[in-house]
PAZAPA-4460 file (N, C-alpha, C; in steps of 0.05 Angstrom, whole numbers, plus 32768, in hexadecimal, padded with zeros to 4 digits):
% residues 120
    n_x    n_y    n_z   ca_x   ca_y   ca_z    c_x    c_y    c_z   seq   type   mol
   80D4   835F   805C   80DF   8353   8044   80E9   8369   8031     1      A     A
   80FD   8363   8023   8109   8376   8010   80FD   8371   7FF4     2      L     A
   80F5   8386   7FE7   80EB   8385   7FCC   80FD   8395   7FBA     3      E     A
   8108   8389   7FA5   8117   8398   7F91   8105   839C   7F79     4      L     A
   8103   83B5   7F70   80F4   83BB   7F58   8107   83BF   7F41     5      W     A
   8102   83B0   7F2B   8114   83B0   7F14   8105   83B3   7EFA     6      V     A
   8114   83BB   7EE5   810A   83BB   7ECA   8121   83B2   7EB8     7      A     A
   811E   839E   7EA8   8133   8394   7E97   812F   8398   7E79     8      F     A
   8118   83A0   7E71   8112   83A1   7E55   811B   83BC   7E49     9      R     A
   8123   83BB   7E2F   812B   83D3   7E22   8114   83E8   7E22    10      K     A
   811C   8401   7E23   8108   8416   7E24   80FE   841B   7E40    11      G     A
   810B   840E   7E54   8103   8413   7E70   80F0   83FE   7E7B    12      G     A
   80DA   83FA   7E6D   80C7   83E7   7E78   80BC   83F0   7E92    13      G     A
   80A8   83E2   7E9C   809D   83E8   7EB6   80AD   83DA   7ECC    14      E     A
   80AF   83E8   7EE2   80BC   83DC   7EF9   80AA   83C6   7F05    15      L     A
   80B7   83B0   7F0D   80A8   839B   7F1A   80B9   838F   7F30    16      S     A
   80AD   8382   7F43   80BB   8376   7F59   80CC   835E   7F4F    17      V     A
   80E4   835D   7F57   80F6   8347   7F50   80EB   832D   7F5C    18      L     A
   80E6   8319   7F4A   80DC   8300   7F54   80E2   82EA   7F3F    19      N     A
   80DD   82D2   7F46   80E4   82BB   7F34   80D0   82B6   7F1E    20      S     A
   80BA   82C6   7F1E   80A5   82C2   7F0A   80A8   82D5   7EF2    21      W     A
   80B2   82ED   7EF7   80B4   8301   7EE2   80CF   8304   7ED6    22      E     A
   80E5   82FE   7EE5   8100   8302   7EDB   810E   82E7   7ED9    23      Q     A
   8121   82E6   7EC6   8130   82CD   7EC3   8145   82CB   7ED9    24      S     A
   8151   82B4   7EDC   8166   82B1   7EF0   817D   82C4   7EEC    25      G     A
   8185   82C9   7ED2   819A   82DC   7ECC   8192   82F8   7ED4    26      G     A
   8179   8300   7ECF   8170   831B   7ED7   8170   831E   7EF6    27      E     A
   8168   8309   7F04   8168   830A   7F21   8185   830C   7F2B    28      R     A
   8198   82FE   7F1E   81B4   8300   7F26   81BF   831C   7F22    29      S     A
   81B8   8328   7F0B   81C1   8344   7F05   81B6   8357   7F1A    30      V     A
   819D   8355   7F20   8191   8367   7F34   819D   8363   7F50    31      A     A
   81A2   834A   7F57   81AE   8344   7F71   81CA   834F   7F74    32      T     A
   81DB   834B   7F60   81F6   8354   7F62   81F8   8372   7F61    33      V     A
   81E7   837F   7F51   81E7   839C   7F50   81DD   83A8   7F6A    34      M     A
   81CA   839C   7F76   81C0   83A5   7F90   81D6   83A2   7FA5    35      Y     A
   81E4   838B   7FA5   81FA   8387   7FB8   8211   839B   7FB3    36      L     A
   8217   83A1   7F9A   822B   83B5   7F94   8223   83D1   7F9E    37      L     A
   820A   83D7   7F9C   8200   83F1   7FA6   8203   83F3   7FC4    38      A     A
   8203   83DD   7FD2   8206   83DD   7FEF   8223   83DD   7FF9    39      L     A
   8236   83D8   7FE7   8252   83D5   7FF0   825D   83EE   7FFE    40      T     A
   8253   8405   7FF6   825D   841E   8003   8252   8422   801F    41      G     A
   823F   8412   8027   8233   8415   8042   8240   8404   8057    42      L     A
   8251   83F2   804F   825F   83E1   8062   827B   83DB   8059    43      S     A
   828D   83D7   806C   82A8   83D0   8065   82AD   83B3   806B    44      S     A
   82BE   83A7   805A   82C4   838B   805D   82E0   8387   804F    45      S     A
   82F1   8376   805B   830B   8371   804E   8308   8362   8034    46      P     A
   82F3   8352   8031   82EF   8344   8018   82D1   833D   8014    47      F     A
   82CB   8338   7FFC   82B0   832F   7FF4   82B3   8317   7FE2    48      R     A
   82A2   8303   7FE5   82A3   82EB   7FD4   8288   82E9   7FC5    49      V     A
   828A   82E6   7FAB   8273   82E3   7F9A   8275   82C9   7F8B    50      I     A
   8262   82B7   7F90   8263   829C   7F85   8250   8298   7F6E    51      D     A
   825A   8294   7F57   824B   828D   7F3F   8233   829F   7F39    52      E     A
   8237   82B9   7F3E   8221   82CC   7F39   821B   82CE   7F1B    53      I     A
   822E   82C8   7F0A   822A   82CB   7EED   821C   82B4   7EE0    54      N     A
   8215   829F   7EEF   8207   8288   7EE3   81EB   8291   7EDB    55      Q     A
   81E3   828A   7EC3   81C9   8291   7EB9   81C7   82AC   7EAC    56      G     A
   81DD   82BC   7EAD   81DD   82D6   7E9F   81E4   82D3   7E82    57      M     A
   81D9   82E4   7E72   81E2   82E5   7E56   81FC   82F4   7E55    58      D     A
   820A   82F3   7E3F   8225   82FF   7E3C   8225   831D   7E42    59      G     A
   8210   832B   7E38   820F   8348   7E3C   820E   834F   7E5A    60      R     A
   81FC   8342   7E68   81F9   8347   7E85   8211   833E   7E95    61      N     A
   821D   8327   7E8D   8235   831E   7E9B   824C   8332   7E98    62      E     A
   824F   833E   7E80   8263   8352   7E7D   825D   836B   7E8D    63      R     A
   8244   8374   7E8E   823C   838B   7E9D   8242   8387   7EBB    64      L     A
   823A   8370   7EC5   823E   836A   7EE2   825C   8368   7EE8    65      V     A
   826B   835A   7ED7   8287   8357   7EDD   8295   8372   7EDD    66      F     A
   828F   8383   7ECA   829B   839E   7EC8   8294   83AE   7EE2    67      K     A
   827B   83AC   7EEA   8273   83BA   7F03   8282   83AF   7F1B    68      S     A
   8285   8395   7F1D   8294   8389   7F33   82B1   8392   7F33    69      L     A
   82BE   8393   7F1C   82DA   839B   7F1A   82DC   83B9   7F22    70      V     A
   82CA   83C9   7F18   82CB   83E6   7F1F   82C7   83EA   7F3D    71      E     A
   82B5   83DC   7F49   82B0   83DF   7F66   82C8   83D4   7F76    72      E     A
   82D2   83BD   7F6E   82E8   83B1   7F7D   8302   83C1   7F7B    73      A     A
   8306   83CF   7F65   831F   83DE   7F61   831B   83FC   7F67    74      T     A
   8304   8404   7F71   8300   8421   7F77   8313   8429   7F8D    75      A     A
   831E   8441   7F8B   8331   844C   7F9E   8325   844D   7FBA    76      T     A
   8335   8442   7FCD   832D   8445   7FE9   831B   8430   7FF4    77      G     A
   8313   841C   7FE4   8301   8408   7FEF   830F   83F4   8001    78      T     A
   8328   83EC   7FF9   8337   83D9   8009   832A   83BE   800B    79      G     A
   8318   83B8   7FFA   830A   839E   7FFA   8313   838D   7FE3    80      T     A
   8319   8374   7FE9   831F   8361   7FD4   8304   8353   7FCC    81      Q     A
   8301   834D   7FB2   82E9   833F   7FA9   82F2   8325   7F9B    82      V     A
   82E6   830F   7FA4   82EB   82F5   7F98   82D2   82ED   7F89    83      F     A
   82D5   82E9   7F6F   82BF   82DE   7F5E   82C6   82C1   7F58    84      L     A
   82B6   82AF   7F62   82B9   8293   7F5C   82A6   828B   7F46    85      L     A
   82B0   827F   7F31   829F   8278   7F1B   82AC   8262   7F0A    86      T     A
   829B   8250   7F00   82A6   823B   7EEE   82AB   8245   7ED2    87      P     A
   82A2   825E   7ECC   82A6   8268   7EB1   82A9   8287   7EB2    88      K     A
   82B9   8291   7E9F   82BB   82AE   7E9A   82BB   82B2   7E7C    89      L     A
   82AE   82C7   7E74   82AE   82CD   7E57   82C9   82D7   7E4F    90      L     A
   82D0   82D3   7E36   82EA   82DF   7E2C   82E8   82FD   7E2A    91      P     A
   82FF   830A   7E2B   8302   8327   7E27   82F1   8338   7E3A    92      N     A
   82F0   8330   7E53   82E3   8340   7E67   82F4   8358   7E6F    93      L     A
   82E7   836C   7E7A   82F5   8384   7E84   8304   837E   7E9E    94      F     A
   831E   8384   7E9E   832E   8380   7EB6   833C   839A   7EBC    95      Y     A
   833E   83A2   7ED5   834E   83B9   7EDC   836A   83B1   7EE2    96      G     A
   837C   83C4   7EE5   8398   83BE   7EEB   839B   83AF   7F05    97      E     A
   8389   83B3   7F18   838B   83A7   7F32   837F   838B   7F34    98      E     A
   8375   8381   7F1E   8367   8367   7F1F   837A   8350   7F1B    99      V     A
   8378   833C   7F2B   8388   8323   7F29   8374   830C   7F24   100      C     A
   8379   82FE   7F0E   8368   82E7   7F08   8377   82CD   7F0D   101      V     A
   836B   82BC   7F1D   8377   82A2   7F22   8365   828C   7F16   102      L     A
   8371   827C   7F05   8362   8266   7EF9   836B   824C   7F07   103      N     A
   8358   823D   7F10   835E   8224   7F1D   8350   820E   7F0C   104      I     A
   8360   81FC   7F02   8356   81E6   7EF1   8359   81CC   7F01   105      F     A
   8344   81BD   7F01   8344   81A4   7F10   8331   8190   7F02   106      N     A
   8337   8178   7F03   8325   8164   7EF9   8333   814C   7EED   107      G     A
   8324   8138   7EE7   832F   811F   7EDD   833A   8121   7EC1   108      A     A
   8332   8135   7EB2   833A   8137   7E96   8352   8149   7E91   109      Y     A
   835F   8152   7EA6   8377   8162   7EA2   838F   8151   7E9B   110      L     A
   83A0   815A   7E89   83B7   814B   7E80   83CD   814A   7E95   111      D     A
   83CF   815F   7EA5   83E4   8161   7EBA   83D7   815B   7ED5   112      I     A
   83E3   8148   7EE3   83D7   8142   7EFD   83DB   8159   7F11   113      P     A
   83C8   815E   7F21   83C9   8174   7F35   83DD   816D   7F4B   114      A     A
   83EB   8181   7F55   83FD   817D   7F6C   83EC   817D   7F85   115      L     A
   83F4   816D   7F98   83E7   816E   7FB2   83F5   8183   7FC3   116      T     A
   83E8   818C   7FD8   83F4   819F   7FEA   840F   8195   7FF5   117      F     A
   8410   817B   7FFB   8428   816F   8007   843F   8170   7FF3   118      A     A
   843A   816D   7FDA   8450   816C   7FC7   8457   8186   7FBA   119      S     A
   8447   819B   7FBF   844B   81B5   7FB3   8462   81C4   7FC0   120      A     A
***
């Protein structure tokens, strides 16, 4: 089994094993995505998909994680595309020149009806 040792409190705090009893869901998400980012240099992949990793994070940690994702995804020579799927993004996030953001809006409350694939 894999054990991640983390500390989230100001001033360093003591390291403890990442688990659902000591850390919040947002803290576990931060630790997980930072661990996965640390592993990206060990394997190559044409793309990576990250689904709703920012759910449960406070604004500070969401900005930190998003900035780290952008920096890793746009690092020279990686050749990897990163797709972040999320129902929400904070305003004024850090974007690099190479970042493309696609917003997809769907639902019963939209004023403009969505086009179907057949009519597009």
